[in-house]
N, C-alpha and C positions, 0 to 999 in steps of 0.2 A: 467322704472321704476328701473328693474332689473341693467340697465347699468348706471343708474344713482349710485347706490347701490355702484354698483365694482369700479367705477372709484373713490366715497368719499376714498372707503376702502383704494384705493390701495394708494391714494393722504396719507393719515392720518399713513399707514405704511410708505411711503418715508419719510414724514415728524418726523415722530418715529427715524426712519435709521438714518436721517441727526441729531438729536436731541443727541442720544447718540454717533456717530463718535466725532462731535463737543468736548465730552465731555473728547475727549480721548487726551494724547498727543502725538498725531502724530506715535504710534505705537514704540515710543522708551521707555525702560525702563529703568524710571526716575532713578531708585537707583542702577542702573548700570551704571550710568555716576556720578565720585565721583566730589566733586570741585575740579576746576580745578588750582584754586591758593590761597594763604590764606586772597588777598583779598576778592576771591567769599568768603571764609568759613566764613570770622569775618561779611560779609554783612547780607550771613545766620543766623549765630548767632544771631545779631542783629537785625534782621530782616528789615534792611535798603536798598534799593536800590542803587545802586552804578551806580554815575553820576552828571551832571554838574549843579542841581537845589538845589536852598536852603530846607536843610532837607537830601536830598542825603550821602549817604559817598564819602568821596572826592576818586578819581581812583587812584590809586598807581601808582606811577611812579618809574623811578630808572636811571636819565638822567647826562651826563656828567657836572662835577663841572669846570669852568673854571678855576678855581685854583686849580684843580688835583683829580683825581678820583670820584666818583659818588657819588648822592644824591637821597635817595631813601625816597620818603615823609613819607611811614609808620614809618620809623626809628623817626619821630619827634611827634609820638603821645605821650601825657601827655602835650603837650606845646600849645598854639596857635600859626597856622598858618598862616599867610597872604601871597597867591601865585597873583605874577602879572604876569601877560604876558603882554611884551612888544617887541622893538626892537631901534637900535641904530637910524634910520629913521625917528622915529615916535615923530612929534613937544610934543604932548598930556602926551605922556609915559616921556620923557625928564622931562618935569615938572614937573611929578608927582615924579618921583625916589629920589631926595631931602624929598620930604615929608616922604616916607614910610623910608628913611634911619634915619628920625628923630626920629620914632615912633620904630622903632628897637633899637635904642640905648637908648632908654625912658626905654624901656621893655629888658632888655638882660638876665631876668631868668626866664621869662615862653611866649616870643613869639619870634617866630621865621618866619621871613620876606625872603621870597626864588623869587627872579626874574628866570622867565623862557623867555628868549631871544630867538625870532626866529632864529636870527642869517643871515638874510638874504642875510649882508654884508658879513659873514665868522665869524668865531670862534674869528679872531683874532680883528677885528674891536669891537667887544664885550668887548673884554680883554681891549686893550686901552680907549675904553670908559669908564668904570668902573673904569680903574684905574684913568684918568682923572679927573672923577668926584669923586675920593673917596667912592665908594660905598663899606661898609664893608659885608651888609646880604649874605646870598650866592648866588648864582647868576649861574645857568644853561643854557644849549642849548639845545633844543626841537630838539626831535628826527628827521631825515632827510623825513619821511611822516606825519611828524608833528601829530603822532598818538595821542601824549598828549593830543592835543586840541581838536581833536575829541573826546577823552573823557571826556573831562571837557564840554560838549555840544557842540562841535564843535564852538569854540571863534571863532567868524566872525570879532572883531574888537580890538584893539589893545588903549590903554591897558583895558584892560578885568582883575576886581581883584578877588579874593574867599580872603575870614575871612574862616578860618576854626576851629572850638572849639577841645579841648582838648581828646575827643572821636574819631575825624577824620570827623565830619561832619560839613556840609557847611552849615553856618550862613549866610551870608552875599555875592551877587555878584553884584557888579559894571560893567557898562563899562562907558570909557572915564576915565578922569584922578581927582582924588579928591585931597582935602587939609587935613592938619595933624591934622585938627579938626575929619573930618570925617574918618581917617584912626583910630585914637583914639578910635573912637564911637566904628569903628568893632570891633578891639580889645576888647573893656569892654562888650560890645555885645555877643562877642564869650566866655567871662570867665567866665557869665552870666549862661550860657549854661547848 
């Protein structure tokens, strides 16, 4: 009987210790680690998770604009943003781009469409395609390690499109090309959020 009581007591102590340890932050002093950047700070302030799902704060990026310079996503806050991941070799991507161009032109004051080209065939090919097809909305090229696609939830298929409201929150995610009417509906949904 004593052995059984001892085993139960030891088991209870082990379980209690495990519960206490699991509530710790792994031995790190959370207060000693300031926010790494403005994106994380904004997410903490708003209580939102940064990521590629609906309801997440869109991950910030700073990518090469094919027209020159850089484009930083967070600089577009205050406007609805449609981000379209695409590439020149992708037929559904090429079919969707004119619809995105039309929506962009229809709402120049409060909407920015941003194309994020993977650039598999190179930056010049992207520039040539954009010029040949009279695309006027901002076009950037993914970083070499495709971190931007990973940050947006691991974009697996293109086109993948994110509709982001004026506060930087994702309100819609689509995989595959869509019509102008569908992009328009996404824009209106973001305005209402």
